[in-house]
N, C-alpha and C positions, 0 to 999 in steps of 0.2 A: 270430574275435571281435576281434582287434586291428584288422583292416581296418574292421569295422563301427564300432568306437569312434573310429577315426581319422577316418572320414567325419563322424560326429556332432560331433566336436570340431574339425572343419575343419583337421586336421593331415595331414601327409604320412604315408602308411602306409610309406614308405621310411625314416622316422626310426628310429634304433637303438632296439630294443625288447628288454628283458631280463626276461622273465617269471620268477617264482620262487615257490617254495612253502616254507614253514617246517614242518619235521617235528621230532618229539621223538626223541631217542636217549638211552637211559640204560643204565647198567650195574647199576642197582638191581634186584635179582631180585624185590623185594617191591612193585614199582610198581603192579601190579594191585590188590593189597590196599589200598595207600595211597590210590589213586584211588577205590576203592569206599567207603572210610571217609569221604573228603572229600565224595563225591557225595551222601551221606545228608543233608548240610547245604546242598547246593546248591539255590538257589531260582532258577529260570529267569527271565530278563528278559521281561516281558510288555508292554513299551512298544511303540508303533507306530513302526516304522522306515521310512524312505524311502531307496531306493537312488538315488543321484544321480551323474551323470557331470559333470565340470566342469573348470575350470582352477584350478591351484594356483600360488601364488607360489613364489619361490625357497626358502622355508623350509617349504613343504608346507601352507600355510594355504589353505583353499578360498576362492577369491575370485570365481568366476563359475560359475553352474549352466548347463549346456548341455542336460541331459536328466534327467528324474526318472521313476522307475518305481515305481508303487504297486500293492499287491495288491488 
């Protein structure tokens, strides 16, 4: 995936790339019950979203769209 995105963004695929994923870790034994309680009030977002690849400035603001994907 990194190579495909690098081609679309016209970047070198040799550039340092550090993928990551954020996971939750808790010592709270009651987390399942607490999540179930909160999810009763959860209303999913139903807006239309567009996945876009682009260029960001030094502080992470999206400044140029290179590719958009719509459903």
